[in-house]
PyMOL Python script that loads the backbone (N, CA, C, O; Angstrom):
from pymol import cmd

cmd.read_pdbstr("""\
ATOM      1  N   MET A   1    -261.647  73.066 -19.690  1.00  0.00           N
ATOM      2  CA  MET A   1    -261.848  71.854 -18.908  1.00  0.00           C
ATOM      3  C   MET A   1    -263.175  71.169 -19.248  1.00  0.00           C
ATOM      4  O   MET A   1    -263.281  69.943 -19.277  1.00  0.00           O
ATOM      5  N   GLY A   2    -264.153  71.988 -19.497  1.00  0.00           N
ATOM      6  CA  GLY A   2    -265.470  71.321 -19.765  1.00  0.00           C
ATOM      7  C   GLY A   2    -266.619  72.360 -20.010  1.00  0.00           C
ATOM      8  O   GLY A   2    -266.415  73.573 -19.959  1.00  0.00           O
ATOM      9  N   GLU A   3    -267.806  71.816 -20.272  1.00  0.00           N
ATOM     10  CA  GLU A   3    -268.981  72.714 -20.270  1.00  0.00           C
ATOM     11  C   GLU A   3    -270.189  71.974 -19.972  1.00  0.00           C
ATOM     12  O   GLU A   3    -270.253  70.753 -20.110  1.00  0.00           O
ATOM     13  N   ILE A   4    -271.180  72.717 -19.553  1.00  0.00           N
ATOM     14  CA  ILE A   4    -272.499  72.106 -19.169  1.00  0.00           C
ATOM     15  C   ILE A   4    -273.522  72.360 -20.315  1.00  0.00           C
ATOM     16  O   ILE A   4    -273.727  73.488 -20.762  1.00  0.00           O
ATOM     17  N   ARG A   5    -274.120  71.293 -20.739  1.00  0.00           N
ATOM     18  CA  ARG A   5    -275.135  71.453 -21.888  1.00  0.00           C
ATOM     19  C   ARG A   5    -276.431  70.743 -21.136  1.00  0.00           C
ATOM     20  O   ARG A   5    -276.484  69.558 -20.808  1.00  0.00           O
ATOM     21  N   GLY A   6    -277.381  71.662 -20.954  1.00  0.00           N
ATOM     22  CA  GLY A   6    -278.603  71.151 -20.217  1.00  0.00           C
ATOM     23  C   GLY A   6    -278.173  70.736 -18.821  1.00  0.00           C
ATOM     24  O   GLY A   6    -277.619  71.486 -18.017  1.00  0.00           O
ATOM     25  N   GLN A   7    -278.484  69.473 -18.617  1.00  0.00           N
ATOM     26  CA  GLN A   7    -278.090  68.852 -17.243  1.00  0.00           C
ATOM     27  C   GLN A   7    -276.989  67.916 -17.399  1.00  0.00           C
ATOM     28  O   GLN A   7    -276.865  66.991 -16.595  1.00  0.00           O
ATOM     29  N   GLN A   8    -276.180  68.076 -18.365  1.00  0.00           N
ATOM     30  CA  GLN A   8    -275.076  67.164 -18.655  1.00  0.00           C
ATOM     31  C   GLN A   8    -273.708  67.918 -18.597  1.00  0.00           C
ATOM     32  O   GLN A   8    -273.628  69.038 -19.104  1.00  0.00           O
ATOM     33  N   LEU A   9    -272.660  67.353 -18.011  1.00  0.00           N
ATOM     34  CA  LEU A   9    -271.367  67.838 -17.991  1.00  0.00           C
ATOM     35  C   LEU A   9    -270.539  67.156 -19.090  1.00  0.00           C
ATOM     36  O   LEU A   9    -270.533  65.929 -19.188  1.00  0.00           O
ATOM     37  N   PHE A  10    -269.855  67.933 -19.900  1.00  0.00           N
ATOM     38  CA  PHE A  10    -269.029  67.347 -20.842  1.00  0.00           C
ATOM     39  C   PHE A  10    -267.497  67.827 -20.546  1.00  0.00           C
ATOM     40  O   PHE A  10    -267.130  68.999 -20.637  1.00  0.00           O
ATOM     41  N   LEU A  11    -266.761  66.858 -20.218  1.00  0.00           N
ATOM     42  CA  LEU A  11    -265.277  67.191 -19.823  1.00  0.00           C
ATOM     43  C   LEU A  11    -264.454  66.947 -21.032  1.00  0.00           C
ATOM     44  O   LEU A  11    -264.678  66.005 -21.792  1.00  0.00           O
ATOM     45  N   LYS A  12    -263.430  67.869 -21.212  1.00  0.00           N
ATOM     46  CA  LYS A  12    -262.526  67.785 -22.337  1.00  0.00           C
ATOM     47  C   LYS A  12    -261.189  67.391 -21.701  1.00  0.00           C
ATOM     48  O   LYS A  12    -260.791  67.944 -20.675  1.00  0.00           O
ATOM     49  N   GLY A  13    -260.486  66.401 -22.342  1.00  0.00           N
ATOM     50  CA  GLY A  13    -259.265  65.961 -21.816  1.00  0.00           C
ATOM     51  C   GLY A  13    -259.335  64.580 -21.193  1.00  0.00           C
ATOM     52  O   GLY A  13    -260.376  63.922 -21.190  1.00  0.00           O
ATOM     53  N   PHE A  14    -258.170  64.153 -20.655  1.00  0.00           N
ATOM     54  CA  PHE A  14    -258.095  62.852 -19.979  1.00  0.00           C
ATOM     55  C   PHE A  14    -257.914  63.070 -18.456  1.00  0.00           C
ATOM     56  O   PHE A  14    -257.074  63.866 -18.037  1.00  0.00           O
ATOM     57  N   TYR A  15    -258.672  62.386 -17.678  1.00  0.00           N
ATOM     58  CA  TYR A  15    -258.661  62.525 -16.267  1.00  0.00           C
ATOM     59  C   TYR A  15    -258.575  61.162 -15.612  1.00  0.00           C
ATOM     60  O   TYR A  15    -259.246  60.233 -16.061  1.00  0.00           O
ATOM     61  N   LYS A  16    -257.770  61.004 -14.559  1.00  0.00           N
ATOM     62  CA  LYS A  16    -257.646  59.796 -13.856  1.00  0.00           C
ATOM     63  C   LYS A  16    -258.873  59.483 -13.115  1.00  0.00           C
ATOM     64  O   LYS A  16    -259.503  60.400 -12.587  1.00  0.00           O
ATOM     65  N   GLU A  17    -259.301  58.159 -13.023  1.00  0.00           N
ATOM     66  CA  GLU A  17    -260.478  57.748 -12.361  1.00  0.00           C
ATOM     67  C   GLU A  17    -260.556  58.334 -10.944  1.00  0.00           C
ATOM     68  O   GLU A  17    -261.561  58.930 -10.556  1.00  0.00           O
ATOM     69  N   GLN A  18    -259.477  58.149 -10.192  1.00  0.00           N
ATOM     70  CA  GLN A  18    -259.391  58.580  -8.818  1.00  0.00           C
ATOM     71  C   GLN A  18    -259.734  60.076  -8.561  1.00  0.00           C
ATOM     72  O   GLN A  18    -260.374  60.473  -7.588  1.00  0.00           O
ATOM     73  N   VAL A  19    -259.220  60.872  -9.571  1.00  0.00           N
ATOM     74  CA  VAL A  19    -259.443  62.321  -9.547  1.00  0.00           C
ATOM     75  C   VAL A  19    -260.951  62.607  -9.772  1.00  0.00           C
ATOM     76  O   VAL A  19    -261.540  63.370  -9.005  1.00  0.00           O
ATOM     77  N   LEU A  20    -261.549  62.046 -10.747  1.00  0.00           N
ATOM     78  CA  LEU A  20    -262.943  62.183 -11.000  1.00  0.00           C
ATOM     79  C   LEU A  20    -263.838  61.798  -9.851  1.00  0.00           C
ATOM     80  O   LEU A  20    -264.734  62.535  -9.436  1.00  0.00           O
ATOM     81  N   ASN A  21    -263.564  60.639  -9.367  1.00  0.00           N
ATOM     82  CA  ASN A  21    -264.247  60.056  -8.129  1.00  0.00           C
ATOM     83  C   ASN A  21    -264.216  61.076  -6.945  1.00  0.00           C
ATOM     84  O   ASN A  21    -265.240  61.427  -6.358  1.00  0.00           O
ATOM     85  N   ARG A  22    -263.040  61.496  -6.659  1.00  0.00           N
ATOM     86  CA  ARG A  22    -262.872  62.506  -5.532  1.00  0.00           C
ATOM     87  C   ARG A  22    -263.687  63.689  -5.778  1.00  0.00           C
ATOM     88  O   ARG A  22    -264.374  64.131  -4.856  1.00  0.00           O
ATOM     89  N   LEU A  23    -263.685  64.276  -6.982  1.00  0.00           N
ATOM     90  CA  LEU A  23    -264.425  65.516  -7.244  1.00  0.00           C
ATOM     91  C   LEU A  23    -265.929  65.191  -7.182  1.00  0.00           C
ATOM     92  O   LEU A  23    -266.671  66.005  -6.634  1.00  0.00           O
ATOM     93  N   ILE A  24    -266.397  64.129  -7.674  1.00  0.00           N
ATOM     94  CA  ILE A  24    -267.871  63.825  -7.556  1.00  0.00           C
ATOM     95  C   ILE A  24    -268.280  63.638  -6.129  1.00  0.00           C
ATOM     96  O   ILE A  24    -269.337  64.113  -5.713  1.00  0.00           O
ATOM     97  N   GLU A  25    -267.450  62.945  -5.362  1.00  0.00           N
ATOM     98  CA  GLU A  25    -267.740  62.715  -3.901  1.00  0.00           C
ATOM     99  C   GLU A  25    -267.844  64.074  -3.218  1.00  0.00           C
ATOM    100  O   GLU A  25    -268.785  64.341  -2.472  1.00  0.00           O
ATOM    101  N   ALA A  26    -266.875  64.912  -3.484  1.00  0.00           N
ATOM    102  CA  ALA A  26    -266.964  66.253  -2.889  1.00  0.00           C
ATOM    103  C   ALA A  26    -268.142  67.068  -3.253  1.00  0.00           C
ATOM    104  O   ALA A  26    -268.744  67.721  -2.400  1.00  0.00           O
ATOM    105  N   TYR A  27    -268.507  67.044  -4.569  1.00  0.00           N
ATOM    106  CA  TYR A  27    -269.756  67.703  -4.995  1.00  0.00           C
ATOM    107  C   TYR A  27    -270.935  67.166  -4.290  1.00  0.00           C
ATOM    108  O   TYR A  27    -271.753  67.943  -3.798  1.00  0.00           O
ATOM    109  N   ALA A  28    -271.078  65.852  -4.206  1.00  0.00           N
ATOM    110  CA  ALA A  28    -272.257  65.252  -3.630  1.00  0.00           C
ATOM    111  C   ALA A  28    -272.373  65.631  -2.101  1.00  0.00           C
ATOM    112  O   ALA A  28    -273.470  65.870  -1.595  1.00  0.00           O
ATOM    113  N   LYS A  29    -271.198  65.676  -1.393  1.00  0.00           N
ATOM    114  CA  LYS A  29    -271.242  66.063  -0.020  1.00  0.00           C
ATOM    115  C   LYS A  29    -271.648  67.467   0.238  1.00  0.00           C
ATOM    116  O   LYS A  29    -272.307  67.761   1.235  1.00  0.00           O
ATOM    117  N   THR A  30    -271.252  68.368  -0.673  1.00  0.00           N
ATOM    118  CA  THR A  30    -271.538  69.764  -0.630  1.00  0.00           C
ATOM    119  C   THR A  30    -272.908  70.117  -1.032  1.00  0.00           C
ATOM    120  O   THR A  30    -273.592  70.835  -0.304  1.00  0.00           O
ATOM    121  N   TYR A  31    -273.384  69.619  -2.235  1.00  0.00           N
ATOM    122  CA  TYR A  31    -274.621  70.048  -2.897  1.00  0.00           C
ATOM    123  C   TYR A  31    -275.777  69.055  -2.960  1.00  0.00           C
ATOM    124  O   TYR A  31    -276.858  69.424  -3.420  1.00  0.00           O
ATOM    125  N   VAL A  32    -275.588  67.764  -2.500  1.00  0.00           N
ATOM    126  CA  VAL A  32    -276.582  66.850  -2.649  1.00  0.00           C
ATOM    127  C   VAL A  32    -277.017  66.195  -1.415  1.00  0.00           C
ATOM    128  O   VAL A  32    -278.216  66.124  -1.147  1.00  0.00           O
ATOM    129  N   LEU A  33    -276.069  65.688  -0.610  1.00  0.00           N
ATOM    130  CA  LEU A  33    -276.410  64.869   0.530  1.00  0.00           C
ATOM    131  C   LEU A  33    -276.680  65.727   1.793  1.00  0.00           C
ATOM    132  O   LEU A  33    -275.944  66.664   2.101  1.00  0.00           O
ATOM    133  N   CYS A  34    -277.756  65.367   2.498  1.00  0.00           N
ATOM    134  CA  CYS A  34    -278.080  66.020   3.808  1.00  0.00           C
ATOM    135  C   CYS A  34    -277.014  65.701   4.796  1.00  0.00           C
ATOM    136  O   CYS A  34    -276.609  64.544   4.914  1.00  0.00           O
ATOM    137  N   LYS A  35    -276.558  66.656   5.491  1.00  0.00           N
ATOM    138  CA  LYS A  35    -275.494  66.458   6.542  1.00  0.00           C
ATOM    139  C   LYS A  35    -276.046  65.769   7.812  1.00  0.00           C
ATOM    140  O   LYS A  35    -275.272  65.250   8.617  1.00  0.00           O
ATOM    141  N   ILE A  36    -277.367  65.766   7.988  1.00  0.00           N
ATOM    142  CA  ILE A  36    -278.012  65.138   9.041  1.00  0.00           C
ATOM    143  C   ILE A  36    -278.305  63.728   8.888  1.00  0.00           C
ATOM    144  O   ILE A  36    -277.866  62.883   9.668  1.00  0.00           O
ATOM    145  N   CYS A  37    -279.121  63.434   7.784  1.00  0.00           N
ATOM    146  CA  CYS A  37    -279.648  62.077   7.611  1.00  0.00           C
ATOM    147  C   CYS A  37    -278.919  61.399   6.497  1.00  0.00           C
ATOM    148  O   CYS A  37    -279.101  60.199   6.293  1.00  0.00           O
ATOM    149  N   ASN A  38    -278.089  62.120   5.757  1.00  0.00           N
ATOM    150  CA  ASN A  38    -277.193  61.547   4.603  1.00  0.00           C
ATOM    151  C   ASN A  38    -278.043  61.066   3.510  1.00  0.00           C
ATOM    152  O   ASN A  38    -277.603  60.170   2.791  1.00  0.00           O
ATOM    153  N   LYS A  39    -279.242  61.568   3.294  1.00  0.00           N
ATOM    154  CA  LYS A  39    -280.163  61.252   2.140  1.00  0.00           C
ATOM    155  C   LYS A  39    -279.968  62.269   1.021  1.00  0.00           C
ATOM    156  O   LYS A  39    -279.654  63.423   1.311  1.00  0.00           O
ATOM    157  N   PRO A  40    -280.141  61.892  -0.240  1.00  0.00           N
ATOM    158  CA  PRO A  40    -280.029  62.862  -1.300  1.00  0.00           C
ATOM    159  C   PRO A  40    -281.397  63.575  -1.600  1.00  0.00           C
ATOM    160  O   PRO A  40    -281.555  64.175  -2.663  1.00  0.00           O
ATOM    161  N   ASP A  41    -282.317  63.505  -0.714  1.00  0.00           N
ATOM    162  CA  ASP A  41    -283.629  64.155  -0.983  1.00  0.00           C
ATOM    163  C   ASP A  41    -283.506  65.754  -0.608  1.00  0.00           C
ATOM    164  O   ASP A  41    -284.156  66.229   0.323  1.00  0.00           O
ATOM    165  N   THR A  42    -282.726  66.442  -1.316  1.00  0.00           N
ATOM    166  CA  THR A  42    -282.471  67.852  -1.016  1.00  0.00           C
ATOM    167  C   THR A  42    -282.835  68.789  -2.081  1.00  0.00           C
ATOM    168  O   THR A  42    -282.968  68.392  -3.239  1.00  0.00           O
ATOM    169  N   ASP A  43    -283.009  70.056  -1.735  1.00  0.00           N
ATOM    170  CA  ASP A  43    -283.145  71.135  -2.740  1.00  0.00           C
ATOM    171  C   ASP A  43    -282.335  72.253  -2.280  1.00  0.00           C
ATOM    172  O   ASP A  43    -282.186  72.479  -1.079  1.00  0.00           O
ATOM    173  N   ILE A  44    -281.757  73.026  -3.284  1.00  0.00           N
ATOM    174  CA  ILE A  44    -280.921  74.207  -2.998  1.00  0.00           C
ATOM    175  C   ILE A  44    -281.806  75.396  -3.030  1.00  0.00           C
ATOM    176  O   ILE A  44    -282.431  75.661  -4.056  1.00  0.00           O
ATOM    177  N   GLN A  45    -281.895  76.136  -1.951  1.00  0.00           N
ATOM    178  CA  GLN A  45    -282.696  77.310  -1.881  1.00  0.00           C
ATOM    179  C   GLN A  45    -281.806  78.595  -1.660  1.00  0.00           C
ATOM    180  O   GLN A  45    -280.954  78.633  -0.772  1.00  0.00           O
ATOM    181  N   LYS A  46    -282.042  79.592  -2.477  1.00  0.00           N
ATOM    182  CA  LYS A  46    -281.257  80.723  -2.476  1.00  0.00           C
ATOM    183  C   LYS A  46    -282.013  81.949  -1.602  1.00  0.00           C
ATOM    184  O   LYS A  46    -283.168  82.278  -1.873  1.00  0.00           O
ATOM    185  N   GLU A  47    -281.376  82.476  -0.716  1.00  0.00           N
ATOM    186  CA  GLU A  47    -281.836  83.543   0.040  1.00  0.00           C
ATOM    187  C   GLU A  47    -280.901  84.753   0.083  1.00  0.00           C
ATOM    188  O   GLU A  47    -279.938  84.705   0.849  1.00  0.00           O
ATOM    189  N   GLY A  48    -281.091  85.757  -0.622  1.00  0.00           N
ATOM    190  CA  GLY A  48    -280.200  86.817  -0.733  1.00  0.00           C
ATOM    191  C   GLY A  48    -278.930  86.338  -1.471  1.00  0.00           C
ATOM    192  O   GLY A  48    -279.023  85.899  -2.617  1.00  0.00           O
ATOM    193  N   LYS A  49    -277.752  86.418  -0.833  1.00  0.00           N
ATOM    194  CA  LYS A  49    -276.590  86.037  -1.406  1.00  0.00           C
ATOM    195  C   LYS A  49    -276.171  84.585  -0.970  1.00  0.00           C
ATOM    196  O   LYS A  49    -275.172  84.052  -1.453  1.00  0.00           O
ATOM    197  N   LYS A  50    -276.967  83.969  -0.043  1.00  0.00           N
ATOM    198  CA  LYS A  50    -276.602  82.748   0.493  1.00  0.00           C
ATOM    199  C   LYS A  50    -277.451  81.619  -0.100  1.00  0.00           C
ATOM    200  O   LYS A  50    -278.609  81.836  -0.457  1.00  0.00           O
ATOM    201  N   ASN A  51    -276.855  80.368  -0.210  1.00  0.00           N
ATOM    202  CA  ASN A  51    -277.438  79.204  -0.643  1.00  0.00           C
ATOM    203  C   ASN A  51    -277.654  78.248   0.489  1.00  0.00           C
ATOM    204  O   ASN A  51    -276.757  78.079   1.315  1.00  0.00           O
ATOM    205  N   PHE A  52    -278.823  77.600   0.574  1.00  0.00           N
ATOM    206  CA  PHE A  52    -279.084  76.612   1.692  1.00  0.00           C
ATOM    207  C   PHE A  52    -279.473  75.320   1.057  1.00  0.00           C
ATOM    208  O   PHE A  52    -280.095  75.305  -0.005  1.00  0.00           O
ATOM    209  N   LEU A  53    -279.108  74.207   1.703  1.00  0.00           N
ATOM    210  CA  LEU A  53    -279.459  72.940   1.321  1.00  0.00           C
ATOM    211  C   LEU A  53    -280.528  72.460   2.245  1.00  0.00           C
ATOM    212  O   LEU A  53    -280.274  72.193   3.420  1.00  0.00           O
ATOM    213  N   LYS A  54    -281.762  72.343   1.712  1.00  0.00           N
ATOM    214  CA  LYS A  54    -282.961  71.939   2.439  1.00  0.00           C
ATOM    215  C   LYS A  54    -283.340  70.418   2.242  1.00  0.00           C
ATOM    216  O   LYS A  54    -283.615  70.010   1.114  1.00  0.00           O
ATOM    217  N   CYS A  55    -283.355  69.667   3.224  1.00  0.00           N
ATOM    218  CA  CYS A  55    -283.617  68.284   3.059  1.00  0.00           C
ATOM    219  C   CYS A  55    -285.118  68.036   3.196  1.00  0.00           C
ATOM    220  O   CYS A  55    -285.766  68.474   4.146  1.00  0.00           O
ATOM    221  N   GLN A  56    -285.641  67.311   2.202  1.00  0.00           N
ATOM    222  CA  GLN A  56    -287.071  67.061   2.151  1.00  0.00           C
ATOM    223  C   GLN A  56    -287.331  65.818   3.058  1.00  0.00           C
ATOM    224  O   GLN A  56    -288.475  65.659   3.484  1.00  0.00           O
ATOM    225  N   ALA A  57    -286.393  64.962   3.371  1.00  0.00           N
ATOM    226  CA  ALA A  57    -286.538  63.747   4.148  1.00  0.00           C
ATOM    227  C   ALA A  57    -286.708  64.122   5.730  1.00  0.00           C
ATOM    228  O   ALA A  57    -287.645  63.707   6.411  1.00  0.00           O
ATOM    229  N   CYS A  58    -285.727  64.916   6.185  1.00  0.00           N
ATOM    230  CA  CYS A  58    -285.728  65.128   7.629  1.00  0.00           C
ATOM    231  C   CYS A  58    -286.020  66.566   8.036  1.00  0.00           C
ATOM    232  O   CYS A  58    -286.187  66.885   9.213  1.00  0.00           O
ATOM    233  N   GLY A  59    -286.074  67.433   7.003  1.00  0.00           N
ATOM    234  CA  GLY A  59    -286.368  68.868   7.307  1.00  0.00           C
ATOM    235  C   GLY A  59    -285.198  69.709   7.724  1.00  0.00           C
ATOM    236  O   GLY A  59    -285.352  70.878   8.078  1.00  0.00           O
ATOM    237  N   ALA A  60    -284.003  69.104   7.682  1.00  0.00           N
ATOM    238  CA  ALA A  60    -282.850  69.960   8.064  1.00  0.00           C
ATOM    239  C   ALA A  60    -282.512  70.985   7.020  1.00  0.00           C
ATOM    240  O   ALA A  60    -282.809  70.764   5.846  1.00  0.00           O
ATOM    241  N   ARG A  61    -281.907  72.098   7.381  1.00  0.00           N
ATOM    242  CA  ARG A  61    -281.590  73.195   6.527  1.00  0.00           C
ATOM    243  C   ARG A  61    -280.215  73.682   6.954  1.00  0.00           C
ATOM    244  O   ARG A  61    -280.006  74.037   8.114  1.00  0.00           O
ATOM    245  N   GLU A  62    -279.279  73.698   6.011  1.00  0.00           N
ATOM    246  CA  GLU A  62    -277.931  74.103   6.317  1.00  0.00           C
ATOM    247  C   GLU A  62    -277.369  74.949   5.195  1.00  0.00           C
ATOM    248  O   GLU A  62    -277.603  74.659   4.022  1.00  0.00           O
ATOM    249  N   GLU A  63    -276.606  76.027   5.552  1.00  0.00           N
ATOM    250  CA  GLU A  63    -275.953  76.911   4.602  1.00  0.00           C
ATOM    251  C   GLU A  63    -274.967  76.217   3.835  1.00  0.00           C
ATOM    252  O   GLU A  63    -274.187  75.488   4.448  1.00  0.00           O
ATOM    253  N   ILE A  64    -274.868  76.329   2.529  1.00  0.00           N
ATOM    254  CA  ILE A  64    -273.840  75.813   1.728  1.00  0.00           C
ATOM    255  C   ILE A  64    -272.669  76.749   1.767  1.00  0.00           C
ATOM    256  O   ILE A  64    -272.746  77.899   1.335  1.00  0.00           O
ATOM    257  N   LYS A  65    -271.559  76.224   2.305  1.00  0.00           N
ATOM    258  CA  LYS A  65    -270.335  77.034   2.395  1.00  0.00           C
ATOM    259  C   LYS A  65    -269.409  76.534   1.284  1.00  0.00           C
ATOM    260  O   LYS A  65    -268.932  75.400   1.300  1.00  0.00           O
ATOM    261  N   GLU A  66    -269.176  77.424   0.323  1.00  0.00           N
ATOM    262  CA  GLU A  66    -268.321  77.058  -0.741  1.00  0.00           C
ATOM    263  C   GLU A  66    -266.942  77.222  -0.383  1.00  0.00           C
ATOM    264  O   GLU A  66    -266.643  78.145   0.375  1.00  0.00           O
ATOM    265  N   LYS A  67    -266.005  76.395  -0.861  1.00  0.00           N
ATOM    266  CA  LYS A  67    -264.657  76.344  -0.425  1.00  0.00           C
ATOM    267  C   LYS A  67    -263.776  77.176  -1.522  1.00  0.00           C
ATOM    268  O   LYS A  67    -262.558  77.288  -1.379  1.00  0.00           O
TER     269      LYS A  67
END
""", "prot")
cmd.dss("prot")
cmd.show_as("cartoon", "prot")
cmd.util.cbc("prot")
cmd.orient("prot")
């Protein structure tokens, strides 16, 4: 399907625009945007086996629940 080189994702094959947009939106909601203030000023913090999304803007901290 693809590979990550550095901080870039290279996809192999042809994908519909709607599919890619849906996947990018889902990724942003899970790993980037704060669920409280909806800002992208977040960091991922690992504690044991759990990952948390820590917002630098409002201070919120939420466990990342992978689907």
